[in-house]
C-alpha positions in Angstrom: 27.6 -27.2 8.7 26.8 -26.1 5.2 25.7 -22.5 4.5 21.9 -22.1 4.0 21.0 -21.4 0.4 17.3 -20.7 0.1 15.2 -21.8 -2.9 13.9 -18.5 -4.4 10.8 -18.4 -6.5 10.1 -15.3 -8.5 6.4 -14.8 -9.2 5.6 -12.7 -12.3 1.9 -12.0 -13.0 1.2 -11.3 -16.7 -1.7 -10.0 -18.8 -1.1 -9.5 -22.5 2.7 -9.1 -22.0 3.9 -10.8 -25.2 6.3 -7.9 -25.9 7.9 -8.3 -22.5 8.0 -11.9 -21.4 11.1 -13.1 -23.3 13.2 -10.2 -22.1 11.8 -10.4 -18.6 12.6 -14.2 -18.3 16.1 -13.6 -19.7 16.9 -10.8 -17.2 15.4 -12.7 -14.2 17.2 -15.9 -15.1 20.4 -13.9 -15.1 19.6 -12.6 -11.6 19.1 -16.2 -10.4 22.4 -17.2 -12.0 24.3 -14.3 -10.4 22.8 -15.0 -6.9 23.4 -18.7 -7.3 27.1 -18.1 -8.2 27.4 -15.9 -5.1 25.9 -18.9 -3.0 23.1 -16.6 -1.9 20.3 -18.9 -3.3 19.9 -22.5 -4.4 20.5 -23.5 -8.0 17.0 -24.9 -7.8 15.5 -21.4 -7.7 13.1 -20.7 -10.5 10.6 -18.3 -12.2 6.9 -18.7 -12.0 4.8 -16.8 -14.5 1.0 -16.4 -14.0 -0.9 -15.7 -17.2 -4.0 -13.9 -16.1 -6.1 -14.9 -19.1 -4.1 -13.2 -21.8 -5.5 -13.0 -25.3 -2.2 -12.5 -27.1 0.8 -14.9 -27.3 1.9 -14.5 -23.7 1.2 -18.1 -22.7 2.7 -19.6 -25.9 5.9 -17.8 -25.1 5.9 -19.0 -21.5 5.4 -22.6 -22.8 8.4 -22.2 -25.1 10.5 -20.8 -22.3 9.5 -23.7 -20.1 10.4 -26.3 -22.8 13.8 -24.6 -23.2 14.5 -24.2 -19.5 12.8 -26.2 -16.7 13.6 -23.3 -14.3 10.8 -21.4 -16.0 7.4 -22.6 -14.7 3.9 -21.2 -15.2 0.2 -21.1 -14.6 -2.5 -20.1 -17.0 -6.0 -18.9 -15.9 -9.0 -19.9 -17.8 -10.0 -16.2 -18.0 -8.9 -12.8 -16.6 -9.3 -12.7 -12.8 -7.3 -9.6 -12.0 -3.8 -8.8 -10.8 -4.4 -9.5 -7.1 -5.8 -13.0 -7.9 -2.8 -13.7 -10.2 -0.4 -12.8 -7.3 -2.3 -15.0 -4.9 -2.2 -17.9 -7.4 1.5 -17.3 -7.8 2.2 -17.4 -4.1 0.1 -20.5 -3.7 1.6 -22.2 -6.7 5.3 -21.7 -5.6 4.3 -22.8 -2.1 3.0 -26.1 -3.5 6.0 -26.6 -5.8 8.4 -25.8 -3.0 10.4 -22.7 -2.0 12.0 -21.0 1.0 11.0 -17.5 -0.1 9.2 -15.8 -3.0 9.6 -12.5 -4.7 6.7 -10.9 -6.7 7.6 -8.5 -9.5 5.8 -6.9 -12.5 6.2 -8.5 -15.9 7.4 -5.2 -17.4 10.3 -5.0 -14.9 9.8 -1.3 -14.2 10.8 -2.3 -10.7 14.5 -2.7 -10.3 15.2 -6.4 -10.5 18.7 -6.0 -9.1 17.1 -5.1 -5.7 16.2 -8.8 -5.4 19.7 -9.4 -4.1 19.1 -7.0 -1.2 15.7 -8.6 -0.6 17.4 -12.0 -0.3 20.1 -10.6 2.0 17.5 -9.3 4.4 15.6 -12.6 4.3 18.7 -14.6 5.2 19.3 -12.1 8.0 15.9 -13.1 9.5 13.2 -11.0 7.8 10.0 -12.9 6.8 8.7 -10.0 4.7 10.8 -7.5 2.7 8.7 -4.8 1.1 9.9 -2.7 -1.8 9.5 1.1 -1.5 9.7 3.3 -4.6 12.2 6.2 -4.2 10.0 8.4 -6.3 7.0 8.6 -8.7 8.6 10.6 -11.4 7.6 8.2 -14.1 3.9 8.6 -13.1 1.5 11.2 -14.4 0.4 13.9 -12.1 -3.0 12.4 -11.6 -1.7 8.9 -10.9 0.9 10.3 -8.5 -1.6 12.4 -6.6 -4.2 9.6 -6.4 -1.6 7.1 -5.2 -0.4 9.3 -2.4 -4.0 10.0 -1.4 -4.7 6.3 -1.4 -1.8 5.4 0.9 -2.6 8.3 3.3 -6.3 7.3 3.4 -5.5 3.7 4.1 -3.2 4.7 7.0 -5.9 7.0 8.4 -8.4 4.1 8.3 -6.1 1.8 10.1 -4.3 -0.3 7.4 -0.7 0.5 8.0 0.7 0.4 4.4 4.1 2.2 3.8 3.9 5.1 1.4 4.9 4.1 -2.2 4.8 0.3 -1.4 3.7 -1.7 -4.4 3.5 -5.5 -4.8 7.2 -5.8 -5.2 8.2 -7.8 -2.2 9.8 -10.9 -0.8 7.9 -13.2 1.5 9.1 -16.3 3.4 7.6 -19.8 3.3 6.4 -19.0 6.8 4.4 -16.0 5.5 3.0 -18.1 2.7 1.9 -20.7 5.2 0.1 -18.1 7.2 -1.5 -16.7 4.1 -3.0 -20.1 3.5 -5.0 -19.6 6.7 -6.8 -16.6 5.3 -9.7 -17.9 3.3 -11.3 -14.7 2.1 -11.7 -14.5 -1.7 -10.7 -10.8 -2.0 -7.6 -10.8 0.1 -5.8 -7.5 -0.1 -2.2 -8.5 -0.2 -0.6 -5.1 0.6 -2.7 -4.9 3.7 -2.3 -8.5 4.7 1.5 -8.7 4.6 1.8 -5.4 6.6 -0.8 -6.5 9.1 0.2 -10.1 9.8 2.9 -9.2 12.3 6.0 -11.0 10.9 9.4 -9.4 11.0 9.4 -6.9 8.1 12.3 -5.0 6.4 12.2 -2.4 3.6 14.2 -1.9 0.5 14.2 1.2 -1.6 14.3 0.9 -5.4 14.1 3.1 -8.5 11.4 2.7 -11.1 12.5 2.4 -14.7 10.5 3.3 -17.8 8.4 0.5 -19.2 10.4 -1.6 -21.7 7.4 -2.3 -24.0 3.6 -2.3 -24.2 1.3 -0.3 -21.9 0.3 -0.5 -18.3 -2.7 -2.7 -17.7 -3.7 -0.7 -14.6 -6.2 2.0 -15.5 -8.1 4.3 -13.2 -11.1 1.9 -12.8 -8.9 -1.0 -11.8 -6.9 1.2 -9.3 -10.2 2.4 -7.8 -11.4 -1.1 -7.5 -8.2 -2.1 -5.7 -8.5 0.9 -3.4 -12.1 0.1 -2.5 -11.2 -3.6 -1.9 -8.4 -2.6 0.4 -10.5 -0.2 2.4 -13.4 -2.6 2.9 -11.1 -5.6 3.6 -9.0 -4.0 6.3 -11.0 -1.2 7.9 -14.4 -0.7 9.5 -13.6 3.0 10.1 -15.9 4.2 7.2 -18.8 2.4 8.9 -18.0 4.2 12.1 -17.9 7.5 10.3 -21.3 6.8 8.9 -22.6 6.2 12.4 -21.1 9.4 13.6 -22.6 11.3 10.7 -26.0 9.8 11.5 -25.8 11.2 15.1 -24.6 14.6 13.9 -27.5 14.7 11.3 -30.0 13.8 14.0 -28.7 16.4 16.4 -28.7 19.2 13.7 -32.2 18.2 12.7 -33.3 18.4 16.3 -31.8 21.9 16.7 -33.6 23.0 13.5 -36.8 21.6 14.8 -36.4 23.5 18.1 -35.7 26.7 16.2 -38.8 26.3 14.1 -41.0 25.6 17.1 -39.6 28.6 18.9 -40.3 31.0 16.0 -43.8 29.5 15.6 -44.9 29.8 19.3 -43.0 32.8 20.6 -42.4 35.0 17.5 -45.6 34.0 15.7 -43.6 34.0 12.6 -43.8 31.2 10.1 -40.3 30.6 8.7 -40.0 31.8 5.1 -36.5 30.5 4.4 -37.4 28.2 1.6 -33.9 28.4 0.0 -32.3 27.4 3.3 -34.7 24.5 3.6 -33.9 23.3 0.1 -30.2 23.6 0.7 -30.4 21.6 3.9 -32.5 18.9 2.3 -30.0 18.6 -0.5 -27.1 18.6 1.9 -28.5 15.9 4.2 -29.9 13.9 1.3 -26.4 13.8 -0.3 -24.8 12.7 3.0 -27.5 9.9 3.3 -26.8 8.7 -0.2 -23.0 8.7 0.4 -23.5 6.7 3.6 -25.7 4.2 1.8 -22.9 3.9 -0.8 -20.3 3.1 1.9 -22.6 0.6 3.6 -23.3 -0.9 0.1 -19.6 -1.5 -0.4 -19.4 -3.5 2.8 -22.6 -5.4 2.0 -21.1 -6.2 -1.5 -17.9 -7.4 0.1 -19.9 -9.7 2.4 -22.0 -10.9 -0.5 -18.9 -11.8 -2.6 -17.4 -13.7 0.3 -20.6 -15.6 1.2 -20.9 -16.9 -2.3 -17.5 -18.6 -1.7 -16.7 -18.8 -5.4 -13.1 -19.8 -6.2 -10.5 -17.1 -6.4 -9.4 -18.3 -9.8 -9.7 -21.3 -12.1 -6.6 -22.9 -13.6 -6.4 -24.0 -17.2 -2.8 -25.2 -17.4 0.1 -25.4 -15.1 3.8 -26.0 -16.0 5.9 -27.3 -13.1 
């Protein structure tokens, strides 16, 4: 019986990465060659770039790489749809082309590409999902490091069990991709989905390198949008908190009402605490607005799903 050599697809989402694409393709093709020489993967393994509506020469370079080497494949969006949509498109694209497992990695290769070998080893040992865990966040700014830690802790408190410092650097099996196909929501939160689906999962620690060229495309607004999407996609705890706050506010208001009636009837003293009244009104008004905001996020999530618009629109695909 011949040894199983899986077809590995490496998914690389790109947005204005003309400075990185050539170098990234060269390094990842070398990884494929090394693993193929070790008989760990099939020689049919390939790269799959997803151009998320770049406005520079990213797609032109991908086309040139494809023409020079058929193991470089790609997909171009008609416009920018966002990193998560690019990842989903990459997973769906390699599933359609054919693969036994897929690894997603950033185009700037800040994630250690040599960890892919360990990912493959754990896959061949029986894992359906292998998640990459950063050893540290030394390369991040203090603000980004702090906000990221708060995000992961908040997600775990709300019920989405995401390992601390897990990014979208992961390996998933064909089985996991088939299950993902059963999830029709348009704003699927991948970090939550792959940790929630229940398949056998392993973890690989890796170091983060300095970015080779260009600048990160993830700013605070995009990270906040990703966080809100993750929370509203995988947890109803905020809605329950809103309900609890509502009961607490009603109870406190009832007590204040009793205190006012008591002073009026028994002490014959009209309350003169206008400052206290204003503070309470501002406090409860702020809570109400916050609660409406939380509810609004969920209503917005439902609104986006009900419209059932496509996750992304393809312009060109290279197979």
